[in-house]
C-alpha positions in Angstrom: 21.5 15.3 8.7 22.6 11.8 7.4 21.0 10.6 4.2 18.7 8.1 5.9 17.3 11.0 8.0 15.8 12.4 4.9 14.2 9.0 4.0 12.2 8.0 7.1 12.3 8.7 10.8 13.9 5.8 12.7 12.8 7.4 15.9 9.1 7.4 14.8 9.3 3.8 13.8 10.8 2.9 17.1 8.0 4.7 18.9 5.3 3.1 16.8 6.7 -0.4 17.0 7.9 -0.5 20.6 6.1 2.2 22.6 2.7 1.8 21.0 2.3 -1.6 19.3 4.6 -3.5 21.6 5.9 -5.8 18.9 8.3 -7.6 21.3 5.2 -9.2 23.0 4.8 -11.2 19.8 7.9 -13.2 20.7 5.8 -15.1 23.2 4.0 -16.8 20.3 5.5 -20.0 18.8 5.9 -18.6 15.3 8.1 -15.7 16.6 9.7 -17.4 19.5 13.2 -17.3 18.0 13.0 -13.5 17.7 13.6 -10.7 20.2 13.7 -6.9 20.2 17.3 -7.2 19.2 16.6 -9.3 16.1 13.7 -7.0 15.1 15.9 -3.9 15.4 18.7 -5.6 13.5 16.3 -6.2 10.6 15.1 -2.6 10.6 18.7 -1.4 10.7 19.6 -3.7 7.8 16.7 -2.4 5.7 17.6 1.2 6.5 21.2 0.6 5.4 20.5 -1.2 2.2 17.7 1.3 1.2 20.0 4.2 1.9 23.1 2.8 0.2 21.7 0.9 -2.7 18.2 2.1 -3.5 18.2 5.8 -2.8 21.3 6.7 -4.9 19.7 5.8 -8.2 16.1 7.0 -7.5 16.5 10.1 -9.7 18.5 8.3 -12.3 15.8 5.7 -12.8 13.2 8.4 -13.0 15.2 10.2 -15.7 16.0 7.0 -17.6 12.8 5.0 -17.7 12.6 1.5 -19.1 12.9 1.2 -22.9 11.6 -1.6 -25.1 14.3 -2.7 -27.5 13.6 -3.7 -31.1 14.0 -7.4 -30.1 11.2 -7.1 -27.6 13.5 -7.1 -24.5 13.6 -4.3 -21.9 16.5 -2.0 -21.1 16.9 -0.8 -17.5 19.7 1.2 -15.9 22.1 -1.3 -14.3 21.8 0.1 -10.8 18.3 -1.5 -10.5 19.6 -5.1 -10.9 22.5 -4.4 -8.6 20.2 -3.1 -5.8 17.8 -6.0 -6.1 20.7 -8.4 -5.9 21.8 -6.9 -2.6 18.2 -7.0 -1.4 17.8 -10.7 -2.3 21.2 -11.8 -0.9 20.3 -10.2 2.4 17.4 -12.6 2.7 14.8 -9.8 2.7 12.8 -11.4 -0.1 11.6 -14.1 2.4 11.3 -12.1 5.6 7.8 -13.3 6.5 7.9 -16.8 5.1 8.4 -20.0 7.0 11.8 -21.1 8.0 11.2 -24.2 6.0 11.1 -22.0 2.9 14.2 -20.1 3.9 12.3 -17.3 5.5 12.9 -15.4 8.8 9.3 -15.8 10.1 9.2 -12.1 10.8 6.0 -10.6 12.1 4.1 -8.7 9.4 4.3 -5.5 11.4 8.1 -5.6 11.6 8.5 -6.6 7.9 6.2 -3.8 6.8 8.2 -1.3 8.8 11.5 -2.5 7.4 10.1 -2.4 3.8 8.9 1.2 4.3 12.5 2.3 4.0 12.7 0.9 0.5 9.4 2.5 -0.5 10.5 5.8 0.7 14.0 5.5 -0.8 13.1 4.3 -4.3 9.5 3.2 -4.9 10.2 2.2 -8.5 12.9 -0.3 -7.8 11.2 -1.6 -4.6 8.1 -2.5 -6.6 9.8 -5.6 -8.1 10.5 -7.4 -4.8 7.2 -6.2 -3.3 5.1 -7.7 -6.1 7.3 -10.9 -5.9 6.7 -11.3 -2.1 3.0 -10.8 -2.4 2.9 -13.3 -5.3 4.8 -15.8 -3.1 2.5 -15.3 -0.2 -0.5 -16.0 -2.3 1.1 -19.2 -3.6 2.0 -20.3 -0.1 -1.6 -19.7 1.0 -3.4 -21.4 -1.9 -0.9 -23.5 -3.9 -0.1 -27.1 -3.7 3.2 -28.2 -2.0 4.6 -28.9 -5.4 3.7 -25.5 -6.7 5.2 -23.9 -3.6 8.5 -25.8 -4.1 8.5 -25.1 -7.9 7.8 -21.4 -7.8 8.2 -19.9 -4.3 11.6 -21.2 -3.5 13.3 -19.5 -6.5 11.5 -16.3 -5.5 12.9 -16.4 -2.0 16.4 -16.6 -3.6 15.7 -13.7 -5.9 16.0 -15.9 -9.0 12.4 -15.6 -10.0 10.2 -12.5 -9.7 6.4 -12.4 -9.7 3.5 -10.3 -10.9 -0.3 -10.1 -10.8 -2.2 -10.0 -14.1 -5.7 -8.7 -13.7 -6.7 -5.8 -15.9 -7.4 -5.9 -19.6 -7.5 -3.0 -22.1 -11.2 -3.2 -22.6 -12.2 -4.0 -19.0 -10.0 -1.9 -16.7 -11.1 -2.5 -13.1 -14.2 -4.3 -14.1 -12.9 -7.8 -13.7 -16.3 -9.4 -14.6 -15.6 -8.3 -18.2 -12.2 -9.9 -18.7 -12.0 -12.1 -21.8 -8.7 -13.9 -21.4 -9.6 -17.6 -21.7 -7.9 -20.7 -20.4 -8.5 -23.9 -22.3 -7.9 -27.2 -20.4 -5.5 -29.7 -21.8 -5.3 -33.5 -21.5 -2.1 -33.3 -19.4 -3.8 -31.1 -16.7 -2.3 -27.9 -17.9 -4.2 -25.0 -19.6 -3.5 -22.9 -22.6 -4.2 -19.2 -22.1 -5.2 -16.7 -24.8 -5.7 -12.9 -24.2 -4.2 -9.6 -23.3 -3.3 -8.0 -20.0 -2.7 -4.3 -19.3 -1.0 -2.2 -16.6 1.2 -5.2 -15.5 3.9 -3.8 -13.2 7.1 -5.7 -13.5 5.6 -7.6 -16.4 8.8 -8.0 -18.3 12.5 -7.3 -17.7 15.8 -9.1 -17.5 16.3 -8.7 -13.8 15.6 -12.3 -12.9 15.9 -15.7 -14.5 12.1 -16.0 -14.8 8.9 -14.1 -14.1 5.9 -15.9 -12.5 2.7 -14.3 -13.7 -0.5 -14.9 -11.7 -3.2 -14.5 -14.3 -7.0 -14.2 -14.0 -8.8 -16.0 -16.9 -12.0 -17.7 -17.7 -12.4 -21.4 -18.5 -14.9 -21.8 -21.4 -18.3 -23.0 -20.2 -17.9 -21.5 -16.7 -20.3 -19.2 -14.9 -20.7 -15.6 -16.2 -19.1 -12.6 -14.5 -16.7 -12.8 -11.6 -18.0 -16.3 -10.6 -16.3 -17.7 -13.7 -12.8 -16.4 -13.0 -10.0 -18.8 -12.4 -6.4 -18.2 -11.4 -3.3 -19.5 -13.2 0.4 -19.7 -12.8 1.9 -18.7 -16.1 5.7 -18.4 -16.2 7.6 -16.4 -18.7 10.0 -19.4 -19.1 8.8 -23.0 -18.7 10.7 -25.4 -16.4 12.0 -28.9 -17.0 11.2 -31.8 -14.6 14.3 -31.0 -12.6 13.4 -27.3 -12.2 15.8 -26.1 -14.8 14.9 -23.4 -17.3 13.4 -24.7 -20.5 11.7 -23.2 -23.5 10.1 -19.8 -23.7 6.4 -19.7 -22.9 4.0 -17.8 -25.2 3.9 -14.6 -23.0 5.0 -11.7 -25.1 5.7 -8.1 -24.2 3.4 -6.0 -26.4 4.5 -2.6 -25.2 5.5 -0.4 -22.2 3.2 2.2 -20.6 4.9 5.5 -19.9 3.6 7.0 -16.6 4.2 10.3 -15.0 5.8 8.6 -12.0 7.0 5.2 -10.8 9.2 5.3 -13.9 11.7 2.8 -12.6 9.1 0.0 -12.7 8.3 -1.5 -16.1 4.6 -1.2 -16.7 3.5 -3.5 -19.5 0.9 -4.8 -21.8 1.3 -8.6 -22.2 -0.1 -10.9 -24.9 -0.8 -14.5 -23.9 -1.0 -17.1 -26.7 -0.5 -14.8 -29.7 1.6 -17.5 -31.4 5.0 -15.8 -31.2 6.2 -18.8 -29.2 4.4 -22.2 -29.3 5.6 -24.4 -26.4 5.6 -28.0 -27.4 4.3 -26.9 -30.8 0.8 -26.1 -29.5 -0.9 -22.7 -29.4 -1.4 -20.7 -26.2 0.6 -19.8 -23.2 1.0 -22.8 -20.8 -0.7 -22.2 -17.4 -1.1 -24.2 -14.3 -4.4 -23.9 -12.3 -4.1 -22.6 -8.8 -6.7 -24.0 -6.5 -10.1 -24.8 -8.1 -11.6 -23.5 -11.3 -13.9 -20.5 -10.9 -12.5 -19.5 -7.5 -9.7 -17.4 -8.9 -10.9 -14.0 -7.7 -11.2 -15.2 -4.1 -7.6 -16.4 -4.3 -6.4 -13.2 -5.9 -7.9 -11.1 -3.2 -5.2 -12.6 -0.9 -2.6 -10.7 -3.0 -4.9 -7.7 -3.7 -5.6 -7.0 -0.1 -1.9 -7.4 0.9 -1.1 -5.0 -2.0 -3.8 -2.5 -0.9 -2.2 -2.2 2.5 1.2 -2.1 0.8 0.1 0.7 -1.5 -1.2 2.7 1.5 2.2 2.3 3.2 4.0 3.2 0.0 2.0 6.4 -0.3 2.7 7.1 3.3 6.5 6.5 2.8 6.6 8.9 -0.2 4.6 11.5 1.8 6.9 11.0 4.8 10.2 11.4 2.9 8.7 14.5 1.2 7.9 15.9 4.6 11.4 15.3 5.9 12.9 17.0 2.8 10.6 20.0 3.2 11.4 20.2 6.9 15.1 20.2 6.2 14.6 22.9 3.6 12.5 25.0 5.9 15.2 24.9 8.6 18.0 25.9 6.2 16.4 28.2 3.7 16.5 31.9 4.9 13.9 34.2 3.4 11.9 37.2 4.8 11.4 38.4 8.3 8.8 37.6 11.0 5.6 39.6 10.9 6.5 41.1 14.2 10.0 42.3 13.1 10.4 46.0 13.8 13.7 46.5 11.9 13.3 46.1 8.1 17.1 45.7 7.9 17.2 42.7 10.2 18.6 39.6 8.6 16.3 37.0 6.9 15.2 34.1 9.0 14.8 30.4 8.2 11.4 30.1 6.7 10.3 27.7 9.4 10.0 30.8 11.5 6.9 31.9 9.4 3.6 30.7 10.7 2.2 29.6 7.4 5.2 27.4 6.8 4.8 25.8 10.2 1.1 25.2 9.3 2.2 23.3 6.2 4.7 21.3 8.1 2.2 20.4 10.8 -0.3 19.3 8.2 2.3 17.1 6.5 3.4 15.7 9.9 -0.2 14.9 10.9 -0.9 13.1 7.6 2.3 11.0 7.3 2.6 10.0 11.0 -1.1 9.3 11.1 -0.9 7.2 7.8 2.2 5.3 9.1 0.4 4.5 12.3 -2.6 3.1 10.4 -0.5 1.0 8.0 1.5 -0.6 10.9 -1.7 -1.1 12.9 -3.1 -3.0 10.0 0.1 -5.1 9.7 -0.2 -5.8 13.5 -3.8 -7.0 12.8 -2.4 -9.5 10.2 -0.2 -10.9 13.0 -3.2 -11.2 15.3 -5.2 -12.8 12.6 -2.5 -15.4 12.0 -1.0 -16.1 15.4 -3.3 -14.9 18.2 -3.7 -17.7 20.8 -7.5 -17.5 20.9 -9.7 -18.2 17.9 -12.0 -15.3 18.9 -9.1 -12.9 18.8 -8.1 -14.1 15.4 -11.6 -13.7 14.1 -11.9 -10.2 15.6 -8.6 -9.1 14.0 -9.6 -10.5 10.6 -12.9 -8.6 10.7 -11.3 -5.3 11.7 -8.6 -5.7 9.1 -11.3 -6.3 6.5 -13.0 -3.1 7.4 -9.9 -1.0 7.6 -8.3 -2.2 4.3 -10.1 0.2 2.0 -9.2 3.0 4.3 -5.6 1.9 4.7 -5.3 1.9 1.0 -7.1 5.1 0.1 -6.6 7.6 2.9 -2.8 7.7 2.7 -3.0 7.7 -1.1 -5.1 10.9 -0.9 -3.6 12.7 2.1 0.0 11.7 1.9 -0.1 12.9 -1.7 -1.4 16.1 -0.3 1.7 16.1 2.0 3.8 15.9 -1.1 2.0 18.8 -2.6 2.6 20.8 0.6 6.3 19.8 0.5 6.5 21.4 -3.0 4.8 24.5 -1.6 7.3 24.8 1.2 10.1 24.7 -1.3 8.4 27.5 -3.3 9.4 27.8 -6.9 12.3 25.5 -6.3 10.0 22.7 -5.4 8.5 22.7 -8.8 11.8 22.0 -10.5 13.5 18.7 -11.1 16.5 19.9 -9.2 14.7 19.1 -5.9 13.5 15.7 -5.0 10.0 16.7 -3.9 8.9 17.1 -7.5 9.5 13.5 -8.3 8.0 12.3 -5.0 4.7 14.0 -5.9 4.7 12.3 -9.4 5.5 8.9 -7.9 2.8 9.2 -5.3 0.1 10.4 -7.8 -0.3 6.8 -9.0 -1.3 5.5 -5.6 -4.9 6.9 -5.6 -5.4 4.7 -8.7 -3.2 1.6 -7.8 -5.1 -1.5 -6.6 -8.5 0.1 -6.9 -9.4 3.8 -7.2 -11.0 5.8 -4.4 -14.4 5.2 -5.9 -13.8 1.4 -5.8 -12.6 1.5 -2.3 -15.6 3.7 -1.2 -18.0 1.2 -2.8 -16.2 -1.6 -1.0 -16.3 0.1 2.4 -19.9 1.3 2.3 -21.4 -1.3 0.0 -19.8 -4.4 1.5 -17.6 -4.0 4.6 -20.1 -1.9 6.6 -23.0 -4.1 5.8 -21.5 -7.6 5.9 -22.5 -9.9 8.7 -25.4 -7.6 9.7 -23.1 -4.7 10.3 -20.6 -6.6 12.5 -17.6 -4.7 11.0 -19.1 -1.3 11.7 -19.9 -2.3 15.3 -16.4 -3.7 15.8 -14.8 -0.5 14.5 -17.0 1.6 16.8 -16.2 -0.6 19.8 -12.4 -0.4 19.0 -12.5 3.4 18.9 -14.7 3.5 22.0 -12.1 1.5 23.9 -9.4 4.1 23.0 -11.8 6.9 24.0 -12.4 5.3 27.3 -8.7 5.2 28.0 -8.4 8.9 27.1 -11.3 9.6 29.5 -9.3 7.9 32.2 -6.2 9.8 31.4 -8.1 13.1 31.8 -7.0 16.6 30.7 -6.5 17.3 27.0 -6.6 13.6 26.1 -10.1 13.4 27.6 -11.2 16.4 25.6 -9.9 15.0 22.3 -11.5 11.6 23.1 -14.9 13.3 23.7 -14.5 15.0 20.3 -13.8 11.7 18.6 -16.7 10.0 20.4 -19.2 12.4 18.9 -17.8 11.9 15.4 -17.8 8.0 15.7 -21.3 7.9 17.0 -22.4 10.1 14.2 -20.7 7.9 11.6 -22.7 5.0 12.9 -26.0 6.9 12.8 -25.3 8.2 9.2 -24.4 4.7 8.1 -27.7 3.4 9.4 -29.5 6.2 7.6 -27.8 5.5 4.3 -28.9 1.8 4.5 -32.4 2.8 5.5 -32.7 4.8 2.3 -33.9 1.7 0.5 -32.4 2.6 -2.8 -28.9 1.3 -3.4 -28.2 4.0 -6.0 -28.9 6.7 -3.4 -27.0 4.9 -0.6 -23.9 4.5 -2.7 -24.0 7.7 -4.7 -21.6 9.5 -2.4 -19.5 6.5 -1.3 -16.3 8.4 -1.9 -17.4 11.1 0.5 -18.2 8.4 3.0 -14.7 6.9 2.6 -13.1 10.2 3.3 -15.2 10.8 6.4 -14.5 7.4 7.8 -10.9 7.8 6.8 -10.4 11.0 8.8 -12.2 9.4 11.7 -9.9 6.4 11.7 -6.8 8.6 11.5 -8.1 10.7 14.5 -8.4 7.3 16.3 -4.8 6.5 15.3 -3.7 9.9 16.6 -5.5 9.4 19.9 -3.7 6.1 20.3 -0.4 7.7 19.6 -1.0 10.5 22.0 -1.9 8.0 24.8 1.4 6.2 24.1 3.3 9.4 24.1 1.6 10.7 27.3 4.5 10.0 29.7 7.2 11.1 27.2 9.3 14.3 27.5 11.4 16.1 25.0 11.0 17.5 21.5 9.9 14.2 19.9 6.9 13.8 22.2 6.1 17.5 22.1 6.0 17.2 18.3 3.7 14.2 18.5 1.3 16.1 20.7 1.3 19.2 18.5 0.7 17.2 15.3 -2.2 15.4 17.1 -3.7 18.7 18.2 -3.4 19.9 14.6 -5.3 16.9 13.2 -8.1 17.2 15.8 -8.4 21.0 15.4 -7.9 21.5 11.6 -8.8 18.1 10.1 -11.4 16.2 12.1 -13.9 19.0 12.0 -14.1 18.6 8.2 -16.0 15.3 8.8 -19.0 17.1 10.1 -19.8 18.7 6.8 -19.3 15.5 5.0 -21.6 13.6 7.3 -24.2 16.4 6.9 -24.1 15.8 3.1 -24.4 12.0 3.5 -27.3 12.2 6.0 -29.2 14.4 3.6 -29.2 11.6 1.0 -28.1 14.1 -1.5 -28.7 13.1 -5.2 -26.8 15.9 -7.0 -24.5 13.4 -8.8 -27.3 11.0 -9.6 -29.5 13.9 -11.0 -26.7 15.1 -13.3 -27.7 14.1 -16.8 -24.7 12.9 -18.8 -25.8 15.3 -21.6 -25.2 18.3 -19.3 -21.4 17.8 -19.2 
């Protein structure tokens, strides 16, 4: 097997993009009119090539040699990181989705996400730098002024500037209402920022000429809580009127966080306005307001939601490459004999011949191929939201994407991590050693259930907001979308109709249980088991994704399609039934966690 064959499956990507999602049909829309299947495939092949040749080779080295903060406050990284990112930028991949006027390719989101999955699977640590930069640039394009876009986005598309998002603070964590970083307005229209930010990925390095931080802060005198949050552009290095690099801004690296995985990405604590640098002789880090004061969190959600879908796809990519590694190992590692073997002296067989190993491989396959389908489906919704000819179709896509985002972030982060755990198990004792790649994949992926909002936060978002907004319109749309797939399965008949009937029962029950939760009348009781609700809805959504894939694979023959069908059967027979017990618990309005006195622990 060639090296790329252990990173992702180009055959599966082709199936999802062309046989299921029909991405070539997007070329009928003005934004994508210059593209064709050939240009889409060329971008995917380029991504695969660069990821395989420039990102994958230093994945283990970057893990073993994590960033170090030097005595002078700079960061030391292995040189391969900068070299790989230079190739990435020069290939034009930093601006794939952006407008041609900004040097972009105007790629559909679904094609860009599929291409970028190669990098997440090959080396998630190095790929984090451009991914954050692209999300930063997309937010600026959506909410910045033309001058801000020219000043900050264009250098990002060239790979000269990188970007971050600065939300969390040491004392506040995920509770953004409690941030204390303040931004004091100045007579010249700028602001001076003072405060500390924590867990800032890519927050400092020497990989680019500049780092553009998007920082949440509060302007004195504004509303309390999240309504008083504003968003600021705070560069590491200030620019002259002609765009040239000027004096250092008062943004200082206070330290590096040392994580169990994602070690190739600098993860930092940053101090703003501590007085180590005083631009223009005045205290504070110079910042530029993005949009209006006190609307910063709404703007930041543009980047956060993009990042959440990206985290889910990253978790899927890590689970997928782990699956491929364990599959390759199971085919080549000989050990033991089949349970039915009559001759104890018969030669050992590849471990894939053992039923329990096949069970673990099927589980992995069902998780990672289901997760990849969901991530690309959400990316296709982005394209519908942005370019569908009819306003009603755009609105429908936006609403469904809103509902699916917490699932697209959390489900792969939980279950593709489980795929990595199973990949270690398939390797046996070897899988637990650093000599085999699956050990690092698990550690890298363990961050994703925390990244961009924990499971608990996503559960509260799904049940507490997404399912109740607009009078339950999101829940109804999800039900209608699944029902349309089930109807097609009914028409197909046979096994597909049977699986569709199974899914119909579960979806209808999700709707009934959701109504019962809201009828409880006590928000504490309704939301007490939101994470269980998230898991139940997540498994239901993945079953929907599998039924969609099975319908697309229906006419296919050969091993690839047979493998799709078997993985789909596995999910419906082994995984979807778990939802019933979870819905039973939710319907009972169980208060076990609420009733647990903190003193009892």
